N, C-alpha and C positions, 0 to 999 in steps of 0.2 A: 512653523505651522504646517508647511507642506509635508515635512518628514513625519509629523505626528499623524496627519491625515492618512499618509501611506501606511503607517503602522496599524491604524484602525482598520483600514481596508484589508490588509493582510490577515489581521485577527478575525474579522468577520468572514472573510473568504475561507479561512481554514476551518472554522466551525460549521459553515454551510456545507463544505466538502465532507466533513466528518458525518454530518446528518444524512447526506446523500448516500455515503458508503454504508452507514448503519441501516438505512432503509432497504438497500439491496440485500444486505445480510439477513434482515428480519423477513423479507419476502422469500428468500431462498429456504429459510427454515420453515416458516408457517405455511407456505404455499406448496412446497414440494417434499421436503424431508419428513417433517412431522406427520402429515397425513398418511404417509407410506411406511411409517414406523422405522425410519432409517436414522441411525445414530452416528454421530461423528464426535470428535474430541471437544475439549474445552468445557467451561462451566455450562454453556448452553447445552452441550451433550448430556451432562449430568441432569440438567433440568428436564431434558427430553426423556431420560430414563425414568425419572420420578413421575412424569406425566403418564408414560406408558404403564408403569406399575400401579398407579392409583386411579388413573382415568379422570381425575378431578382437579389435581393441583396444576394450575397453569404454569407453563414453562418460565414465564417472566417472574413468578413468585420465587421459585428456587434460584433462578439466576440472580435476582436482586439480593436474596438472603446470603448466599455464598459470597458474592462480591462485596457485600457490606462488611463481612468479617475480614476478607482479604484486603480491602481498602484500609481498614484500621491498621493491619499489619504493615501495609505498604507505607502509610504515612509515618508510622513509628520507626521502621527500619530503613526505608528508602528515601524518605523526605517528601514534603508537600509538593515540591516542584515536579517530581516524577509523577505524582498522583493526581494533579489538578485536572489534566485532560482526561485521565482515566475515569475520574468521578463524573465528568460531563458525559463521557462515552457510555458508562454503565447506566446512568440515569436516563439518557436518551434511548438506549437500546431496550431498557426495561419498559419504557412507555410504548415504543414501537412494537415490541413483541406482544404486549397486551392488546393494543389496538388491532394489529394484523390477525392475531389468533381469534379475536372476537368477531371479526368480519369474514375471515376465510374459514368457512365451516367444512369445506370439502377440498381435497387436493386438486390443484390446477392440472395435474397430470396423474393419471391413475396407473400407468405402466411403471413399475418400480425402477427399472434400469434408467429409463428416460428421466424420471424424477430425480434419480441419483445424480445424473450428469448435469441437468439444468440447475438443480439445487446447489451442487458443488460449484458450478461456474458463478452463480449469483453470490454465494457466500464468499468465495475467493475474491471476486471482483470487489465486493463490499469491503472486505478487510483490507485489500490492497489500496483502495481509495482512502480509507481511514488512515492507513500508514503513510501515504503520501502527504497527508496534512499533519503528520506527527501526532496522530491521535492513537487511542488504544481502546479495545473492547474489554479490557480487564481480564479476569479469570486466570487462565493458565499463564498469561503473560506476566502477571504479578508473581505467581508461584515460581516461574522460571527465573525471574529476576532475583527473587529471594534466595533460591538455590545457588544461582550463579555468584551471588555476593559472598556466600559463606562456604561454598564447596567448589572444587575444581571441575565443574560441569558446565558446558556451554549452554546458553539459553536455548538454542535450537534443539540440542539433544534433550534437555529437560522437558521442553514442550512436546517433543516426539514421544518420550516415555509416558508422559501423563495422558496424552491423547490416545495412544494405543491401548493403554490400560482401561480407559473409559469405554472404548469401542468393544474390547474383548468382554467387558463386564455385561454387555447387552445380552450375552448368551444366557445369563442367569434369569432373564425375563422371558426371552423368546425361544430359547433352546434351539436356535437356528444358526448354523454356520453361514448360511446365505446372507443373513442380516449383517454379520460381521464383515463379510466380503464387501457388501454395499458400503458399509461404514468406512472401511479402509480405502475403497475407491473414491469416496467423497473426500477423504483426507488427502489422497494423492492428487486429485484434480484441482482441489481448492488451493493446495500449496503451489502447484504450477501456475495457476491463474494469478495468485498473489504476486509471485515473482515477475510474471509477465506485466502486470499493471504497474508495479513499482519501477521496473527497469524501463518500460516504455515512457513513463512520465519523466524519468531522470536522464534518459539517454541524450548525450550531447556529443558534439563533434569539435575537433580542433582542425582548423584550416590554415595552411600556410600558402601565401600568394607571393610570387616573385614577378614583378612587372615594373617597367619604366614609368607607367602611368599610375603608380601606387597612390599618389595624393588624391587623384580623382576617384579611384576605387575606394579608398578609405572614407572619403566624404560621403559616397553613396551608401556604404555599409552602415555608417553612423545614422543614416536616415531610416534604417529598418525598424527600430534602432538597435544597434549592437555595437559594442566597443571594439576597438582595433588597437593593437600594439605594433609599433613600427620598430623592427630590429635592423641593425647594421650587419650586412653580409658582404662577402667578397667571392667573386667567381674564380675558382682556382685555375681554370683553363684560360679565361680572358684576362685575369688579374685586374678586373674592374670592380669597383665598389658597387653594391646593389642594395636596395631596401627590401626587406622581407616583412610582409604583413602577417600577423598572427591573430586569428579570431577564434574565440570560443563561442559556440552558438548551439541552440537547440537543433536536434536532428532535422526537424521539419523546415528550419530556416536555411539549410544548406542549399536547397534547390534555388531559392531566391538569390543567394550569394553567387552561385555559379552562373546564373543567367546574367546578372549585372556585370560580372567580370568578363564574360564572353562578349557582352555588348560594348564594353569600354576597350578591352584589349584581348582580342581572340588569340593572341600569341602568348598570353600569360601562362606561367607555370604554376600549377595548383596541386597541393597535396592535402588529402583529407584523411583523418583517422578518428575512430570512435574513442571516446573517453568517458569515464564514470567518476562520480564524486566531485563534481564542479560546484564550488561554494562561493558565495559572494553576491553582489548586486546583480539581479536578473536571473540568478540560479537558486540553488538550495541555500537555506540559511545555515550558518555554522552552528553546530550543536555541541554544547559543553557538557 
């Protein structure tokens, strides 16, 4: 029963996190990029170009229409498991873009460069938050996955090619190189912010502790709560057996661990190293 409740909690947590990320993304677009006629990549970028060209077709309409076709292809060629969270993401973002565009009639920042920077940060942070919950905003993610499945092209390169093509096509509407530069700037900043959000969320540390008081230290670390593995070691100089504690923890937990070790055994020997890709209980879930 407890395991089932925990699964429900993780499920609800992931979808709330996805909604928060999509809200940031929608705000970045409708509050900063769209009012200043700044285009970036993705299906949202195509929707923005259609809105600029017509002046009447809301960005959410184009976004939903294109993603509807892509989702059919995704389910057919990539499977329902890949597509289920994408469907939720597309439906939610369509709703959020519609609501935000209806209420935000004027740009929150009128200076184009500042709008570019702030909009890019919000969009990048939003997508990063969505990715940390294993969600998707659809669009070029689906196109890239399809290309990657049938051609020897990485997903990252496929997304880059499609996004740059969308940004360059804005010249056909505005005949402005400046708009292209703003769009490329948005793409660069948002990509950096996405990586920053994802890496900060997943950054973990591996700590090795050598101490005669290893039992007391291990008991205290378990109260954080964080797991401890006890390894058998031997000092080459002293030729004496020694216990080594190995702990995998979130980066922010390392300060607490160092403090309690210092409190119990100030002479303990401690080694800390950064690690990525830690999977299992208390960390990221294994993805098949």
